[in-house]
N, C-alpha and C positions, 0 to 999 in steps of 0.2 A: 395694174400693169398685164398686160399679154405672160401667158407661162405656154409651154407646149402643150397642154391640157385646154388652156382657157381662153374666149377671144371675150377684148372689153368691148363690147360695144358704144359707150361711152367717148373713148376714145374716135373710133372711128366715125362714126356721126359730128364730132365737133369738131373734125379737118379734111370735110368731108370737101370736094370739088361741088359746083352751084353745076348741076343738068336739069338737063330738059325732066326726070323724072320728077326734084326736088319741087324744078317751077305746078310741076301737074298738084302738086301737094297744098302747095301754097295755092294754087290758082281757088281746086276745091276751097278747102277754109275761104278765104279770100269771098267765095259763090253762097255762101252758108249767112257769112257775115252779113253782105246784100239785105235776105230777110230781115235780119236782126233792126238794123238801118231805116228799112223803111219800113217795119211795121208800130216803131218809135216814132216817123215824123208825119205819122199819117194821120194819128187822132189830131192833133193842131189845125191840120188841113180839111180835117172831115169836121171841126168842133163848130162851125156857122152853118150846115149841115143838119146836123144833131137835133141842137137846138132849135130849128127851126124844124124838123120834125117832128119830133117830142114834146113843142110849145113850153121848155122852158128856161128861165133866167141864166145869164149867161155864169154863173158862177157855179150854176148845179153840174156844170159841164166837169166840176175838180175830183171828182168821186172816179171820172171813167180816166180821165190824167193815172188817175194813183192805182187803178184797178192792176193793171199791165207792170205796174214798175212795185207792186204786192208780188204778181206773181212772181217775175223776177228773182224775189227777194228768195221764196222760196225754191225755185228752180235752180237759181245758183248753188244753194249751198245741197242740193238731193242730188243734185247733177255730179256734184265735185267730189260727194260720195262717190254714187257710183263708177264718176270716169276712174276712179284713181282705183274701185275695184276688180267690176268688168270693162274697162277700156276706155279709151275716149272715142275708141270708130264712135260705139254701141250706144252713147253718150248724144255724140253728134246727131245721129241717127233717131231716137225718139222725140229729140228735141226738134228739128225739120220736121219729120211728121204733125206733131203737138199746136208747133203756130201754121201748120197749114190746114187743120184743121179747122180751130180757132176762131181763125182770121174766115177764112169762110164761111163758119157760123154768125161770127159780126158784121159782116155784107147782106146777111139774110134776118138778122136780129128783127123783129118783130114789137115789142116796147123794151124801155130803161134799162129795167130790170137785169135781163138777156143778154143786153150788151154788155151790163159791170159784169155779167160772170164771165163770158166769153173773153174779155177783154182782160181778165185775171188769167186766164185756162189760157189764152195767148202769151200773156207773159210768165207763165209755166214754161215754156220755151226756149220762149229766147232766155232769160236767164239761165238755160241747162246749156246752151249754145258756151256761152263766152266763158266759162271754167275749161270745157272741155275743146276749145278752140286754141285757146292759150296753151294748154300744158304739151297740144299734137305738133304746137307750130315750136316752139320752145327746145320739142328733145327732137327734130326732125333737121331743123338747122343745122347749117356749121356753125361754129361759132363767133366768127369773123362777122359776118351778117346776122345774126340771131335777135341781137335786138330792133334792129332797119326792117326787117321781112317780118317780125311778129307782129310788129305796127301796124306797117302796111296789112298784114294779114285784117289787121281792128278796123282798119280805116275803109275796109267793104260797109260798115260804122255808116261811114261819115257820105260815104257814094250813095248809099243802098236812101239815108236821110234826105239826098235830091230830088231823087224821082218821085214821092209823094205832090212837091209841089211843081214839077213840071208835067206830069200826068193831067194835074189837075185843074193848074194853065191853059197847058195845048190839048186833051183829050177829055174830061171827062167834066169840064167845069164842079158843080156843086151838086154830082152825084154821089154821095159819101158813100153807098153802099157798092158801088165799083169803084169806089180806091179801097178799101177793106179785098173784094176778090183777086185783085191784083195780088194785095199783100201774101193771098194765099197761095197764087198762083206762082212766086221767087221759090219757096219752097220746096214746095210740090217739082220742080222743075229739078231744082239740087238733087233732092234724096237722094235718085238713082243714084248720082255721080259719085254721092257718096258711099252710097252699100257698096258698087260695083267698083267705084277705081281707087278709092281712097284707103291707105295700109296702115295697120294700128302700129300706133307708137311704137318704135325696136323697139327703146329706152325701157317700154312698158312692159314687152313684152319678159324682153331679163330677165325682166325678176320673177320669174317664173321660168322654172328649167323645165317645165312641161312643154313651153312654149318653143323651142330651137328649131323645128320644124318653116313655123310659121316667118323665123326671124331668116333662114337660112332662104327663105323664098325671095322676101324683101330685100334683103341686101342684097340680092344675085342681081338686082332693079337697081339698087339703089350707090352700091359698090360694085361694079363687076369686076371692079381691078383686083379685089382682094379672095385670096385665091384663100376655103375654108376645106380642113380637112378635115377627113369622113369622123369624128368622135371627138371631136371637140368644144367645150361644154360655153356658152355666151355669159356673160356676166359681167355685172355693171357696181363699177368703181365705188357704191351711195349705199347708206344703209338703207334695208327694209323695216318698214313699219308695220309688225305683223298684225296691233292689233292699233286704230288711228284713237284717241284721243288727242282732245285741242291741246292737250298741251306741246304734243306735236311743235304745236306754229309760234311755239314762246320758249324756245330750247335756245342759249349761249343767248351770241346779238341781236336772236329773233324777239325776244320778249320786248324790247326797245323798236324795234322795227317795224314789228304787225302792230303792236298800238296807230302809230303816224303811216302806218298806208292804210288800216281805218280810218283814221280821220281826213287824208287828202282825199281818201274816195267817197266818204260824208261831203265829203265841201266841192270836190268838184261836180259830184253826181246833182250836189242840190241848185249849186249855180246851171247845170246842162239845161234840167228839166224845171226850172223854176223861170227861165229864158223860152226857151223851145216852147213846151205847151202853150205859152199862153199871146206865143208873137205877134200868127194870126191875125186874133183878135184883138190886142194893142194897135197893128197896124190899119187893121180896119177902122178903128177907133179913132185913128190918127189922119183920114182921108185918103186911102189907099181904096185901089181896087180889086175886085176879089184877085183878079189876074195881079195886078199889081202887089200887090200881101203876096201870093203863094211864089213869084219869082224871088221875092225878097228875100222872103224865106229860106229857100234856097241859097242862097248867098253865103245862110250860116252855112251849110253842109261845103259850098267850096271852099270857104272858108278854113272849116275843118279839113277836106283834103291837102289842102296846100300845109298846115300848120301838121298838117303828119306826116305829109313828103319829107319836109325837111326835121319833127324832133328823131325820124327813125335812124335815118344818120349819124348825128350830135349823140346820141344817145350812146352807138358804139363809139364814137369818139369819146364827145366828154364827159356823158353818162347819168344821171338820175338831179342833178345839180339845174340843167337845159329845161327839168319840170317846175323846178324855181322861180325862173324868167318867163312860160309861160302864163303862169300863174299873175305874176307882179302886172305882164302886160295887158290882162283882163281886168287889173285892179280898177286901170287908165281907162281902156277903153269905155266901161259899163257905166264911169261917170261920167263919161262924155255925149253918151246916146239918148238921153233924158234930159238933152238943153233945149228947151225952148226955141222956137223958130226956125230949128234944124233943118234943114234943105233935103228936100227927098234923096239926093245925088250924097251926102255924105252922112245918111242915115244908111244909104246901101253900103257902104264902104262901111261904115262903123257894124255894121251886122258881121260883115266881110269877118272884120281882125276876131270880134267876138267870137265865131267859130275859128277860128287861125286858133287863139289862145287857150280857149275852154275845148275843144273838138280833142285841137290838138294836143295837150295837156293831161286829156281824157286815156286817148289811147296810148298817149306814151305809157301812161304808170298801169294802165293792162300788162303792158310787156313789158313792166317792171318786178307785175308778180306773177307772170309765168316764170321768170327767171329768178329769182332772188330765193324759192323754194325746191329745194331738193327733189328729183323723179316721184318717189315713195309716194309722198305729200303737195306735191303741185295743183294737184286740181283742184286738191279740198283747201289749197291756202290759196290760189285764186280765185276757187267757189267764195268764201270765206271772205272773201279782197270785196266781191261785186256784191255780194247776199250784205252785208253789212253795208257798204253803200248805198245799197238802195235806200235805207233810211231818211240818207239825203234826198232822191231819188222820188220818194214818194212826198218825201214833206214838204220838193219847194215849188210843186204845182199847187198845195195847199195854200201854201203863206200866199205865193202868188193871186190867186181865189181869196182871200182874205183882204188883201191889200185895196184889189178891182170888186170886194165888195164894197168896202169902208173907200170907196171912191179916191184912192190914191193917185195922184198927178204920176204921169209918164215919168220925169224925173225923180223922182222918192222911188217909183217900179223897181227902174235898171240901179239905182245907188243899191239900195238893199246885197245885192251880189258879192258889191264889195269887200263886205266883212267875211264871207266865207273863203275868198279867191286867198284873202291874204291869211287865212290861217293853212290855207290849202300850201302859197307859198312857204310860209315854214316848217311845216310840216317834211316838204321835199327836201329841201334845205339840213332837215336834223336826218331825215335816210340818207341821204347824203353822207353826212360826217358820220353818222353812225355805222353803216356799211363799209366806207371807204376808207375810213380811219382820216381826209382830207376835206377839207371846207369847199371843195370845189371840185373837189372826189373824182372817181375813173371812170374813164372809159368801160362800158361794158364787154368787150370785148377782151379788156384786159382783168374781170371781177372772175372769180366764182364763186356758186352757188354757196349759204351755207350746207350747212352739212348736220 
């Protein structure tokens, strides 16, 4: 609470009206996430060209799919630690720079080994974006729209994922090098916006008394109606972790919530990358032309956009139980997509619905990870969740690659994701009950972070 000599930043931010400056912060974070989504989607579209250029068998592509995901594990963990110590903005700047350089390098790769290492480097940057954008959005948005707009920022991933299919189908065709060049250009264009226009999180700055001048500067733009007298001290009514240890992620109710959060991250990411990495090749195998396959893959991300648009306000109003519903929908849809003799029109619809459920759940759980942890450990809490989730993301393409190498039918291939989606549905339901004390939960707008 405020006193004569203190000014509570948390109270101000939580109750701010939505202004143009707030939307500018949202737009920059959304634009940064475009590069994440593009880069994750581009490999599936580039895969046929890479296989041809390097004279590979299809199953040998599995390490290329997983290299970036392994890098994301490293990047999300280290960037989360960095973001909580030096700031969310610095973490985003470094991540965008790494993605740009590594993506341009992938486009110029002359051999398979170089491509693998460059994909790993790109993954470090991609993983570095996630926890810091999560924290930035959670710490700048007013409480009434926090879950919805944090989710919308992560929809930059789904919008970015649409772009490779469109660019491949309409502009560059099978020229996989150019697809990676576009992936390097997107973060390069975003970088000056982040560096010059994105402020540091006020809640992060309030953890250190040395940052008063910066807080005054940005608070004047974000909340000009507040008169800040000279000599006032900015405070944040959350505990400051002087020296982080992993035990902070397991205090009180978090000792139950954190393991379930990690479990759902592993499950949903496994399904996402299991499907996304190999979908283009599978569609080509069942008779789709390169352009048809690219356009169909884009529907996966279009479905994710619609799913994310709906899940954002649903989280604010209903709460995390809606994520269990999304995972349950995914179970049904993945069972149907591999049914023999399915028409192309029905495949289009089912791919759209898989994106709706799986990508919708992924952006929703990313928002959840950013909201439930307190400011002092928010980047690390989100970073650990994203890093642990990469176990599933790495395993997904490898598992699908093994099934394809053993000539599994399309029906069996798409039946496998039902298992992790079922686990995710149970995990989301458990998080809801532990966090809220109610089976059907409480909307995020009425929830508090764990202290």
